[in-house]
PyMOL Python script that loads the backbone (N, CA, C, O; Angstrom):
from pymol import cmd

cmd.read_pdbstr("""\
ATOM      1  N   MET A   1      37.960 -47.388  31.989  1.00  0.00           N
ATOM      2  CA  MET A   1      39.075 -47.374  30.859  1.00  0.00           C
ATOM      3  C   MET A   1      39.892 -48.115  32.232  1.00  0.00           C
ATOM      4  O   MET A   1      40.427 -49.130  31.787  1.00  0.00           O
ATOM      5  N   GLN A   2      40.156 -47.996  33.584  1.00  0.00           N
ATOM      6  CA  GLN A   2      40.964 -48.187  34.262  1.00  0.00           C
ATOM      7  C   GLN A   2      40.953 -49.338  34.684  1.00  0.00           C
ATOM      8  O   GLN A   2      42.138 -49.535  34.956  1.00  0.00           O
ATOM      9  N   GLN A   3      40.395 -50.252  34.926  1.00  0.00           N
ATOM     10  CA  GLN A   3      39.838 -51.725  34.745  1.00  0.00           C
ATOM     11  C   GLN A   3      40.153 -52.326  33.662  1.00  0.00           C
ATOM     12  O   GLN A   3      40.348 -53.524  33.871  1.00  0.00           O
ATOM     13  N   MET A   4      40.283 -52.033  32.647  1.00  0.00           N
ATOM     14  CA  MET A   4      40.826 -52.505  31.069  1.00  0.00           C
ATOM     15  C   MET A   4      42.493 -51.981  31.639  1.00  0.00           C
ATOM     16  O   MET A   4      42.699 -52.931  32.394  1.00  0.00           O
ATOM     17  N   SER A   5      43.061 -51.592  31.690  1.00  0.00           N
ATOM     18  CA  SER A   5      44.756 -51.004  31.612  1.00  0.00           C
ATOM     19  C   SER A   5      45.238 -51.440  32.559  1.00  0.00           C
ATOM     20  O   SER A   5      44.693 -51.261  33.648  1.00  0.00           O
ATOM     21  N   ASP A   6      46.340 -52.107  32.452  1.00  0.00           N
ATOM     22  CA  ASP A   6      47.637 -51.676  33.920  1.00  0.00           C
ATOM     23  C   ASP A   6      47.961 -50.667  33.977  1.00  0.00           C
ATOM     24  O   ASP A   6      49.103 -50.684  34.435  1.00  0.00           O
ATOM     25  N   HIS A   7      47.547 -49.372  33.720  1.00  0.00           N
ATOM     26  CA  HIS A   7      48.228 -48.176  33.126  1.00  0.00           C
ATOM     27  C   HIS A   7      47.240 -47.316  34.648  1.00  0.00           C
ATOM     28  O   HIS A   7      46.084 -47.603  34.961  1.00  0.00           O
ATOM     29  N   LYS A   8      48.199 -46.184  35.401  1.00  0.00           N
ATOM     30  CA  LYS A   8      47.274 -45.990  36.292  1.00  0.00           C
ATOM     31  C   LYS A   8      46.747 -44.308  35.306  1.00  0.00           C
ATOM     32  O   LYS A   8      47.298 -43.451  34.616  1.00  0.00           O
ATOM     33  N   TYR A   9      45.556 -44.585  35.761  1.00  0.00           N
ATOM     34  CA  TYR A   9      45.236 -43.135  35.094  1.00  0.00           C
ATOM     35  C   TYR A   9      44.067 -41.698  36.215  1.00  0.00           C
ATOM     36  O   TYR A   9      43.111 -41.717  36.990  1.00  0.00           O
ATOM     37  N   ASP A  10      44.862 -40.825  35.669  1.00  0.00           N
ATOM     38  CA  ASP A  10      44.271 -39.236  36.785  1.00  0.00           C
ATOM     39  C   ASP A  10      43.287 -38.840  35.708  1.00  0.00           C
ATOM     40  O   ASP A  10      43.251 -38.911  34.480  1.00  0.00           O
ATOM     41  N   LYS A  11      42.519 -38.402  36.653  1.00  0.00           N
ATOM     42  CA  LYS A  11      40.799 -37.328  36.335  1.00  0.00           C
ATOM     43  C   LYS A  11      40.891 -36.431  36.030  1.00  0.00           C
ATOM     44  O   LYS A  11      41.052 -35.902  37.130  1.00  0.00           O
ATOM     45  N   LEU A  12      40.934 -35.673  35.371  1.00  0.00           N
ATOM     46  CA  LEU A  12      40.637 -33.731  35.017  1.00  0.00           C
ATOM     47  C   LEU A  12      39.419 -33.941  34.908  1.00  0.00           C
ATOM     48  O   LEU A  12      39.013 -34.757  34.081  1.00  0.00           O
ATOM     49  N   THR A  13      38.572 -33.252  35.716  1.00  0.00           N
ATOM     50  CA  THR A  13      37.265 -32.250  35.480  1.00  0.00           C
ATOM     51  C   THR A  13      37.140 -31.057  35.588  1.00  0.00           C
ATOM     52  O   THR A  13      37.419 -30.353  36.558  1.00  0.00           O
ATOM     53  N   VAL A  14      36.410 -30.562  33.885  1.00  0.00           N
ATOM     54  CA  VAL A  14      36.313 -29.677  32.964  1.00  0.00           C
ATOM     55  C   VAL A  14      35.178 -29.348  33.130  1.00  0.00           C
ATOM     56  O   VAL A  14      34.424 -30.314  33.252  1.00  0.00           O
ATOM     57  N   PRO A  15      34.508 -27.969  33.215  1.00  0.00           N
ATOM     58  CA  PRO A  15      33.003 -27.096  33.187  1.00  0.00           C
ATOM     59  C   PRO A  15      32.868 -27.929  32.442  1.00  0.00           C
ATOM     60  O   PRO A  15      32.575 -29.007  32.959  1.00  0.00           O
ATOM     61  N   ASP A  16      32.968 -27.916  31.231  1.00  0.00           N
ATOM     62  CA  ASP A  16      32.551 -28.143  28.847  1.00  0.00           C
ATOM     63  C   ASP A  16      32.428 -29.392  28.988  1.00  0.00           C
ATOM     64  O   ASP A  16      33.300 -30.072  29.529  1.00  0.00           O
ATOM     65  N   ASP A  17      31.494 -29.800  28.591  1.00  0.00           N
ATOM     66  CA  ASP A  17      31.148 -31.777  28.380  1.00  0.00           C
ATOM     67  C   ASP A  17      32.650 -31.621  26.834  1.00  0.00           C
ATOM     68  O   ASP A  17      33.388 -32.603  26.749  1.00  0.00           O
ATOM     69  N   LEU A  18      32.835 -30.775  26.115  1.00  0.00           N
ATOM     70  CA  LEU A  18      33.037 -30.827  25.118  1.00  0.00           C
ATOM     71  C   LEU A  18      34.487 -30.403  25.301  1.00  0.00           C
ATOM     72  O   LEU A  18      35.273 -30.886  24.487  1.00  0.00           O
ATOM     73  N   ALA A  19      34.811 -29.862  25.913  1.00  0.00           N
ATOM     74  CA  ALA A  19      36.415 -28.911  25.613  1.00  0.00           C
ATOM     75  C   ALA A  19      37.079 -30.310  26.923  1.00  0.00           C
ATOM     76  O   ALA A  19      38.120 -30.041  27.523  1.00  0.00           O
ATOM     77  N   ALA A  20      36.436 -31.549  27.187  1.00  0.00           N
ATOM     78  CA  ALA A  20      36.934 -32.878  27.748  1.00  0.00           C
ATOM     79  C   ALA A  20      37.949 -33.638  26.437  1.00  0.00           C
ATOM     80  O   ALA A  20      38.947 -34.322  26.664  1.00  0.00           O
ATOM     81  N   ASN A  21      37.522 -33.387  25.370  1.00  0.00           N
ATOM     82  CA  ASN A  21      38.121 -34.072  23.932  1.00  0.00           C
ATOM     83  C   ASN A  21      39.283 -33.257  23.890  1.00  0.00           C
ATOM     84  O   ASN A  21      39.340 -32.124  23.412  1.00  0.00           O
ATOM     85  N   CYS A  22      40.146 -33.854  24.381  1.00  0.00           N
ATOM     86  CA  CYS A  22      41.819 -33.500  24.127  1.00  0.00           C
ATOM     87  C   CYS A  22      42.532 -34.965  24.306  1.00  0.00           C
ATOM     88  O   CYS A  22      42.314 -36.104  24.717  1.00  0.00           O
ATOM     89  N   VAL A  23      43.408 -34.242  23.784  1.00  0.00           N
ATOM     90  CA  VAL A  23      44.581 -35.130  23.230  1.00  0.00           C
ATOM     91  C   VAL A  23      45.421 -35.649  24.161  1.00  0.00           C
ATOM     92  O   VAL A  23      45.850 -34.495  24.146  1.00  0.00           O
ATOM     93  N   TYR A  24      46.121 -36.252  24.994  1.00  0.00           N
ATOM     94  CA  TYR A  24      47.393 -36.346  25.821  1.00  0.00           C
ATOM     95  C   TYR A  24      48.684 -37.260  25.240  1.00  0.00           C
ATOM     96  O   TYR A  24      48.671 -38.444  24.904  1.00  0.00           O
ATOM     97  N   MET A  25      49.722 -36.372  25.238  1.00  0.00           N
ATOM     98  CA  MET A  25      50.785 -37.290  24.770  1.00  0.00           C
ATOM     99  C   MET A  25      51.987 -37.015  25.787  1.00  0.00           C
ATOM    100  O   MET A  25      52.176 -35.996  26.452  1.00  0.00           O
ATOM    101  N   ASN A  26      52.893 -38.402  25.730  1.00  0.00           N
ATOM    102  CA  ASN A  26      54.035 -38.268  26.534  1.00  0.00           C
ATOM    103  C   ASN A  26      55.424 -38.341  26.046  1.00  0.00           C
ATOM    104  O   ASN A  26      56.337 -39.123  26.314  1.00  0.00           O
ATOM    105  N   LEU A  27      55.365 -37.570  25.450  1.00  0.00           N
ATOM    106  CA  LEU A  27      57.062 -37.471  23.941  1.00  0.00           C
ATOM    107  C   LEU A  27      58.374 -37.339  24.449  1.00  0.00           C
ATOM    108  O   LEU A  27      58.549 -36.535  25.364  1.00  0.00           O
ATOM    109  N   SER A  28      59.182 -37.893  24.077  1.00  0.00           N
ATOM    110  CA  SER A  28      60.431 -38.278  24.832  1.00  0.00           C
ATOM    111  C   SER A  28      61.414 -36.561  25.049  1.00  0.00           C
ATOM    112  O   SER A  28      61.510 -35.689  24.185  1.00  0.00           O
ATOM    113  N   GLY A  29      61.669 -36.547  25.649  1.00  0.00           N
ATOM    114  CA  GLY A  29      62.298 -34.982  25.430  1.00  0.00           C
ATOM    115  C   GLY A  29      61.166 -33.811  25.752  1.00  0.00           C
ATOM    116  O   GLY A  29      61.577 -32.651  25.725  1.00  0.00           O
ATOM    117  N   LYS A  30      60.260 -33.961  25.949  1.00  0.00           N
ATOM    118  CA  LYS A  30      59.428 -33.025  25.908  1.00  0.00           C
ATOM    119  C   LYS A  30      58.190 -33.300  27.181  1.00  0.00           C
ATOM    120  O   LYS A  30      57.415 -32.681  27.910  1.00  0.00           O
ATOM    121  N   GLY A  31      58.500 -34.254  26.949  1.00  0.00           N
ATOM    122  CA  GLY A  31      57.575 -34.785  28.822  1.00  0.00           C
ATOM    123  C   GLY A  31      55.509 -34.799  28.179  1.00  0.00           C
ATOM    124  O   GLY A  31      54.791 -35.243  27.283  1.00  0.00           O
ATOM    125  N   HIS A  32      55.476 -34.194  29.093  1.00  0.00           N
ATOM    126  CA  HIS A  32      53.943 -34.987  28.918  1.00  0.00           C
ATOM    127  C   HIS A  32      53.229 -33.325  28.138  1.00  0.00           C
ATOM    128  O   HIS A  32      53.242 -32.103  28.287  1.00  0.00           O
ATOM    129  N   VAL A  33      52.791 -34.188  27.459  1.00  0.00           N
ATOM    130  CA  VAL A  33      52.256 -32.439  26.672  1.00  0.00           C
ATOM    131  C   VAL A  33      50.663 -32.328  26.516  1.00  0.00           C
ATOM    132  O   VAL A  33      50.050 -32.964  27.373  1.00  0.00           O
ATOM    133  N   LEU A  34      50.152 -31.879  25.906  1.00  0.00           N
ATOM    134  CA  LEU A  34      48.783 -31.665  26.528  1.00  0.00           C
ATOM    135  C   LEU A  34      47.612 -30.587  25.115  1.00  0.00           C
ATOM    136  O   LEU A  34      47.348 -29.394  25.265  1.00  0.00           O
ATOM    137  N   LEU A  35      47.294 -31.157  24.307  1.00  0.00           N
ATOM    138  CA  LEU A  35      46.342 -30.148  23.098  1.00  0.00           C
ATOM    139  C   LEU A  35      44.610 -30.745  24.360  1.00  0.00           C
ATOM    140  O   LEU A  35      43.940 -31.601  24.938  1.00  0.00           O
ATOM    141  N   HIS A  36      44.889 -29.338  23.969  1.00  0.00           N
ATOM    142  CA  HIS A  36      43.469 -28.957  24.798  1.00  0.00           C
ATOM    143  C   HIS A  36      42.905 -27.481  23.860  1.00  0.00           C
ATOM    144  O   HIS A  36      43.534 -26.751  23.094  1.00  0.00           O
ATOM    145  N   CYS A  37      41.312 -27.440  24.357  1.00  0.00           N
ATOM    146  CA  CYS A  37      40.774 -26.428  23.560  1.00  0.00           C
ATOM    147  C   CYS A  37      41.157 -24.979  24.510  1.00  0.00           C
ATOM    148  O   CYS A  37      41.567 -24.593  25.605  1.00  0.00           O
ATOM    149  N   THR A  38      40.586 -24.458  22.918  1.00  0.00           N
ATOM    150  CA  THR A  38      41.312 -22.466  23.199  1.00  0.00           C
ATOM    151  C   THR A  38      40.727 -22.081  24.667  1.00  0.00           C
ATOM    152  O   THR A  38      40.402 -22.778  25.628  1.00  0.00           O
ATOM    153  N   ALA A  39      40.731 -20.553  24.418  1.00  0.00           N
ATOM    154  CA  ALA A  39      40.485 -19.741  25.756  1.00  0.00           C
ATOM    155  C   ALA A  39      39.611 -19.500  25.426  1.00  0.00           C
ATOM    156  O   ALA A  39      38.688 -19.874  26.149  1.00  0.00           O
ATOM    157  N   GLU A  40      39.179 -18.632  23.984  1.00  0.00           N
ATOM    158  CA  GLU A  40      38.136 -18.407  23.700  1.00  0.00           C
ATOM    159  C   GLU A  40      37.171 -18.960  23.302  1.00  0.00           C
ATOM    160  O   GLU A  40      36.412 -18.296  22.597  1.00  0.00           O
ATOM    161  N   LYS A  41      36.776 -20.609  23.647  1.00  0.00           N
ATOM    162  CA  LYS A  41      35.743 -21.806  22.938  1.00  0.00           C
ATOM    163  C   LYS A  41      35.288 -21.778  24.065  1.00  0.00           C
ATOM    164  O   LYS A  41      34.114 -21.472  24.271  1.00  0.00           O
ATOM    165  N   TYR A  42      36.347 -22.174  25.266  1.00  0.00           N
ATOM    166  CA  TYR A  42      35.496 -22.256  26.585  1.00  0.00           C
ATOM    167  C   TYR A  42      36.566 -22.071  28.151  1.00  0.00           C
ATOM    168  O   TYR A  42      37.103 -22.831  28.957  1.00  0.00           O
ATOM    169  N   PRO A  43      36.444 -20.578  27.934  1.00  0.00           N
ATOM    170  CA  PRO A  43      37.433 -20.103  29.274  1.00  0.00           C
ATOM    171  C   PRO A  43      37.452 -20.862  30.200  1.00  0.00           C
ATOM    172  O   PRO A  43      38.581 -21.046  30.657  1.00  0.00           O
ATOM    173  N   ASP A  44      36.163 -21.714  30.970  1.00  0.00           N
ATOM    174  CA  ASP A  44      35.820 -21.453  32.412  1.00  0.00           C
ATOM    175  C   ASP A  44      37.160 -23.239  32.279  1.00  0.00           C
ATOM    176  O   ASP A  44      38.061 -23.505  33.074  1.00  0.00           O
ATOM    177  N   SER A  45      36.700 -24.157  30.880  1.00  0.00           N
ATOM    178  CA  SER A  45      37.518 -25.146  31.127  1.00  0.00           C
ATOM    179  C   SER A  45      38.966 -24.819  30.718  1.00  0.00           C
ATOM    180  O   SER A  45      39.811 -25.638  31.077  1.00  0.00           O
ATOM    181  N   PHE A  46      39.366 -23.777  30.040  1.00  0.00           N
ATOM    182  CA  PHE A  46      40.655 -23.289  29.617  1.00  0.00           C
ATOM    183  C   PHE A  46      41.768 -23.292  30.978  1.00  0.00           C
ATOM    184  O   PHE A  46      42.891 -23.684  31.296  1.00  0.00           O
ATOM    185  N   LYS A  47      40.481 -22.494  31.553  1.00  0.00           N
ATOM    186  CA  LYS A  47      41.562 -22.127  33.058  1.00  0.00           C
ATOM    187  C   LYS A  47      41.660 -23.630  33.918  1.00  0.00           C
ATOM    188  O   LYS A  47      42.450 -23.864  34.832  1.00  0.00           O
ATOM    189  N   VAL A  48      41.105 -24.137  33.616  1.00  0.00           N
ATOM    190  CA  VAL A  48      41.288 -25.729  34.350  1.00  0.00           C
ATOM    191  C   VAL A  48      42.802 -26.409  33.816  1.00  0.00           C
ATOM    192  O   VAL A  48      43.623 -26.886  34.600  1.00  0.00           O
ATOM    193  N   PHE A  49      42.935 -26.363  32.727  1.00  0.00           N
ATOM    194  CA  PHE A  49      44.601 -26.538  31.936  1.00  0.00           C
ATOM    195  C   PHE A  49      45.413 -26.031  32.094  1.00  0.00           C
ATOM    196  O   PHE A  49      46.569 -26.448  32.016  1.00  0.00           O
ATOM    197  N   GLU A  50      44.918 -24.608  32.461  1.00  0.00           N
ATOM    198  CA  GLU A  50      46.348 -23.789  32.971  1.00  0.00           C
ATOM    199  C   GLU A  50      46.972 -24.214  34.363  1.00  0.00           C
ATOM    200  O   GLU A  50      48.111 -24.127  34.823  1.00  0.00           O
ATOM    201  N   LYS A  51      46.152 -24.552  34.696  1.00  0.00           N
ATOM    202  CA  LYS A  51      46.785 -25.128  36.513  1.00  0.00           C
ATOM    203  C   LYS A  51      47.822 -26.815  36.271  1.00  0.00           C
ATOM    204  O   LYS A  51      48.584 -27.204  37.156  1.00  0.00           O
ATOM    205  N   LEU A  52      47.692 -27.317  35.408  1.00  0.00           N
ATOM    206  CA  LEU A  52      48.545 -28.266  34.755  1.00  0.00           C
ATOM    207  C   LEU A  52      49.833 -27.771  34.479  1.00  0.00           C
ATOM    208  O   LEU A  52      50.148 -27.334  33.373  1.00  0.00           O
ATOM    209  N   LYS A  53      50.763 -27.838  35.672  1.00  0.00           N
ATOM    210  CA  LYS A  53      52.155 -27.038  35.905  1.00  0.00           C
ATOM    211  C   LYS A  53      53.233 -27.762  34.805  1.00  0.00           C
ATOM    212  O   LYS A  53      53.857 -27.420  33.800  1.00  0.00           O
ATOM    213  N   ASP A  54      53.007 -29.274  35.838  1.00  0.00           N
ATOM    214  CA  ASP A  54      53.840 -30.313  35.070  1.00  0.00           C
ATOM    215  C   ASP A  54      54.242 -30.854  33.269  1.00  0.00           C
ATOM    216  O   ASP A  54      55.110 -31.559  32.752  1.00  0.00           O
ATOM    217  N   HIS A  55      52.598 -29.747  32.589  1.00  0.00           N
ATOM    218  CA  HIS A  55      52.807 -30.428  31.346  1.00  0.00           C
ATOM    219  C   HIS A  55      52.966 -29.291  30.395  1.00  0.00           C
ATOM    220  O   HIS A  55      52.961 -28.131  30.806  1.00  0.00           O
ATOM    221  N   MET A  56      53.092 -29.557  29.282  1.00  0.00           N
ATOM    222  CA  MET A  56      53.125 -28.514  28.397  1.00  0.00           C
ATOM    223  C   MET A  56      52.368 -28.507  27.214  1.00  0.00           C
ATOM    224  O   MET A  56      52.633 -29.273  26.288  1.00  0.00           O
ATOM    225  N   LEU A  57      51.137 -27.430  27.163  1.00  0.00           N
ATOM    226  CA  LEU A  57      50.019 -27.543  27.368  1.00  0.00           C
ATOM    227  C   LEU A  57      49.492 -26.467  25.822  1.00  0.00           C
ATOM    228  O   LEU A  57      49.355 -25.262  26.033  1.00  0.00           O
ATOM    229  N   ILE A  58      49.314 -26.845  24.807  1.00  0.00           N
ATOM    230  CA  ILE A  58      49.257 -26.490  23.480  1.00  0.00           C
ATOM    231  C   ILE A  58      47.829 -26.709  23.120  1.00  0.00           C
ATOM    232  O   ILE A  58      47.226 -27.778  23.034  1.00  0.00           O
ATOM    233  N   PRO A  59      47.235 -25.017  22.850  1.00  0.00           N
ATOM    234  CA  PRO A  59      45.391 -24.950  22.557  1.00  0.00           C
ATOM    235  C   PRO A  59      45.739 -25.203  21.835  1.00  0.00           C
ATOM    236  O   PRO A  59      46.867 -25.140  21.346  1.00  0.00           O
ATOM    237  N   VAL A  60      43.787 -26.005  21.228  1.00  0.00           N
ATOM    238  CA  VAL A  60      43.790 -25.748  19.425  1.00  0.00           C
ATOM    239  C   VAL A  60      42.537 -25.683  19.080  1.00  0.00           C
ATOM    240  O   VAL A  60      41.626 -26.455  19.378  1.00  0.00           O
ATOM    241  N   SER A  61      42.513 -24.601  18.352  1.00  0.00           N
ATOM    242  CA  SER A  61      41.328 -24.412  17.414  1.00  0.00           C
ATOM    243  C   SER A  61      40.460 -25.807  16.957  1.00  0.00           C
ATOM    244  O   SER A  61      41.095 -26.777  16.544  1.00  0.00           O
ATOM    245  N   ASN A  62      39.271 -25.844  17.034  1.00  0.00           N
ATOM    246  CA  ASN A  62      38.140 -27.317  16.673  1.00  0.00           C
ATOM    247  C   ASN A  62      37.281 -26.199  16.054  1.00  0.00           C
ATOM    248  O   ASN A  62      36.215 -26.762  15.804  1.00  0.00           O
ATOM    249  N   GLN A  63      37.214 -25.303  15.791  1.00  0.00           N
ATOM    250  CA  GLN A  63      36.332 -24.799  14.937  1.00  0.00           C
ATOM    251  C   GLN A  63      36.217 -25.207  13.772  1.00  0.00           C
ATOM    252  O   GLN A  63      35.044 -25.316  13.417  1.00  0.00           O
ATOM    253  N   GLU A  64      36.943 -25.469  13.055  1.00  0.00           N
ATOM    254  CA  GLU A  64      36.396 -26.129  11.334  1.00  0.00           C
ATOM    255  C   GLU A  64      36.091 -27.701  11.261  1.00  0.00           C
ATOM    256  O   GLU A  64      35.331 -28.130  10.392  1.00  0.00           O
ATOM    257  N   LYS A  65      36.751 -28.616  12.268  1.00  0.00           N
ATOM    258  CA  LYS A  65      36.220 -29.821  12.986  1.00  0.00           C
ATOM    259  C   LYS A  65      35.448 -29.606  13.211  1.00  0.00           C
ATOM    260  O   LYS A  65      34.705 -30.485  12.776  1.00  0.00           O
ATOM    261  N   GLU A  66      34.516 -28.369  14.068  1.00  0.00           N
ATOM    262  CA  GLU A  66      32.641 -28.921  14.531  1.00  0.00           C
ATOM    263  C   GLU A  66      32.095 -28.288  13.336  1.00  0.00           C
ATOM    264  O   GLU A  66      31.067 -27.619  13.436  1.00  0.00           O
ATOM    265  N   LYS A  67      32.397 -28.363  12.761  1.00  0.00           N
ATOM    266  CA  LYS A  67      30.859 -27.261  11.880  1.00  0.00           C
ATOM    267  C   LYS A  67      30.734 -29.065  10.891  1.00  0.00           C
ATOM    268  O   LYS A  67      29.845 -29.072  10.039  1.00  0.00           O
ATOM    269  N   VAL A  68      31.599 -30.475  11.037  1.00  0.00           N
ATOM    270  CA  VAL A  68      30.948 -31.335  10.407  1.00  0.00           C
ATOM    271  C   VAL A  68      30.912 -32.108  11.433  1.00  0.00           C
ATOM    272  O   VAL A  68      30.822 -33.267  11.028  1.00  0.00           O
ATOM    273  N   ASP A  69      30.940 -32.049  12.740  1.00  0.00           N
ATOM    274  CA  ASP A  69      30.646 -32.808  13.808  1.00  0.00           C
ATOM    275  C   ASP A  69      32.290 -33.400  14.460  1.00  0.00           C
ATOM    276  O   ASP A  69      32.243 -34.280  15.320  1.00  0.00           O
ATOM    277  N   GLY A  70      33.644 -32.886  14.015  1.00  0.00           N
ATOM    278  CA  GLY A  70      33.721 -33.643  14.594  1.00  0.00           C
ATOM    279  C   GLY A  70      34.896 -32.936  15.839  1.00  0.00           C
ATOM    280  O   GLY A  70      35.038 -31.713  15.861  1.00  0.00           O
ATOM    281  N   ALA A  71      35.484 -33.605  16.580  1.00  0.00           N
ATOM    282  CA  ALA A  71      36.498 -33.264  17.807  1.00  0.00           C
ATOM    283  C   ALA A  71      38.081 -33.642  17.259  1.00  0.00           C
ATOM    284  O   ALA A  71      38.441 -34.297  16.282  1.00  0.00           O
ATOM    285  N   LEU A  72      38.794 -32.999  18.228  1.00  0.00           N
ATOM    286  CA  LEU A  72      40.351 -33.493  18.345  1.00  0.00           C
ATOM    287  C   LEU A  72      40.277 -34.279  18.479  1.00  0.00           C
ATOM    288  O   LEU A  72      40.683 -34.618  17.367  1.00  0.00           O
ATOM    289  N   THR A  73      40.032 -35.355  19.045  1.00  0.00           N
ATOM    290  CA  THR A  73      40.485 -36.907  19.015  1.00  0.00           C
ATOM    291  C   THR A  73      40.519 -37.381  17.439  1.00  0.00           C
ATOM    292  O   THR A  73      41.373 -38.188  17.071  1.00  0.00           O
ATOM    293  N   CYS A  74      39.596 -36.867  16.573  1.00  0.00           N
ATOM    294  CA  CYS A  74      39.275 -37.303  15.658  1.00  0.00           C
ATOM    295  C   CYS A  74      40.187 -37.549  14.307  1.00  0.00           C
ATOM    296  O   CYS A  74      39.983 -38.222  13.296  1.00  0.00           O
ATOM    297  N   CYS A  75      41.597 -36.474  14.850  1.00  0.00           N
ATOM    298  CA  CYS A  75      42.852 -36.219  14.296  1.00  0.00           C
ATOM    299  C   CYS A  75      43.441 -37.045  14.632  1.00  0.00           C
ATOM    300  O   CYS A  75      44.589 -37.113  14.195  1.00  0.00           O
ATOM    301  N   SER A  76      43.116 -37.754  15.272  1.00  0.00           N
ATOM    302  CA  SER A  76      44.465 -38.753  16.368  1.00  0.00           C
ATOM    303  C   SER A  76      44.417 -40.725  15.547  1.00  0.00           C
ATOM    304  O   SER A  76      43.487 -41.447  15.187  1.00  0.00           O
ATOM    305  N   VAL A  77      45.512 -40.848  15.566  1.00  0.00           N
ATOM    306  CA  VAL A  77      45.662 -42.393  15.544  1.00  0.00           C
ATOM    307  C   VAL A  77      46.799 -42.563  16.678  1.00  0.00           C
ATOM    308  O   VAL A  77      47.924 -42.112  16.894  1.00  0.00           O
ATOM    309  N   LEU A  78      46.049 -43.305  17.180  1.00  0.00           N
ATOM    310  CA  LEU A  78      46.303 -44.156  18.915  1.00  0.00           C
ATOM    311  C   LEU A  78      47.366 -44.945  18.144  1.00  0.00           C
ATOM    312  O   LEU A  78      47.260 -45.396  17.004  1.00  0.00           O
ATOM    313  N   ILE A  79      48.539 -45.037  19.079  1.00  0.00           N
ATOM    314  CA  ILE A  79      49.336 -46.698  18.916  1.00  0.00           C
ATOM    315  C   ILE A  79      49.632 -46.941  19.872  1.00  0.00           C
ATOM    316  O   ILE A  79      50.157 -46.070  20.565  1.00  0.00           O
ATOM    317  N   ASN A  80      49.421 -48.343  20.404  1.00  0.00           N
ATOM    318  CA  ASN A  80      49.311 -49.375  21.333  1.00  0.00           C
ATOM    319  C   ASN A  80      51.240 -49.646  21.453  1.00  0.00           C
ATOM    320  O   ASN A  80      51.569 -50.819  21.279  1.00  0.00           O
ATOM    321  N   LYS A  81      52.094 -48.909  21.653  1.00  0.00           N
ATOM    322  CA  LYS A  81      53.644 -49.900  21.654  1.00  0.00           C
ATOM    323  C   LYS A  81      53.988 -49.955  23.243  1.00  0.00           C
ATOM    324  O   LYS A  81      53.647 -49.309  24.234  1.00  0.00           O
ATOM    325  N   MET A  82      54.921 -51.165  22.949  1.00  0.00           N
ATOM    326  CA  MET A  82      54.707 -51.862  24.245  1.00  0.00           C
ATOM    327  C   MET A  82      56.617 -51.274  24.119  1.00  0.00           C
ATOM    328  O   MET A  82      57.294 -51.383  23.096  1.00  0.00           O
ATOM    329  N   ASN A  83      57.112 -50.669  25.482  1.00  0.00           N
ATOM    330  CA  ASN A  83      58.348 -49.864  25.485  1.00  0.00           C
ATOM    331  C   ASN A  83      59.372 -51.409  25.718  1.00  0.00           C
ATOM    332  O   ASN A  83      58.814 -52.342  26.294  1.00  0.00           O
ATOM    333  N   LYS A  84      60.905 -51.602  25.227  1.00  0.00           N
ATOM    334  CA  LYS A  84      60.644 -52.657  25.110  1.00  0.00           C
ATOM    335  C   LYS A  84      62.079 -52.435  26.673  1.00  0.00           C
ATOM    336  O   LYS A  84      62.609 -51.324  26.674  1.00  0.00           O
ATOM    337  N   ILE A  85      62.562 -53.424  27.795  1.00  0.00           N
ATOM    338  CA  ILE A  85      63.165 -53.333  28.860  1.00  0.00           C
ATOM    339  C   ILE A  85      64.242 -52.954  28.940  1.00  0.00           C
ATOM    340  O   ILE A  85      64.792 -52.887  30.040  1.00  0.00           O
TER     341      ILE A  85
END
""", "prot")
cmd.dss("prot")
cmd.show_as("cartoon", "prot")
cmd.util.cbc("prot")
cmd.orient("prot")
């Protein structure tokens, strides 16, 4: 991903592969926001997310989507919008 982008990416490693399915947003007025797994589903990965002090953390249950092999990012629409300078 880093090679295909003009943006710098930081890597965050979580112990549960499925917990890596999260959504990052940089919202004006709110800053860095991360939708991620709940502590009930992946407690070890949740502890890793809690260490992100510069982010607004929003735990989201994915229980119903998992029943049909869905993930948190399945509910996302990604828009590549160029900012005007």
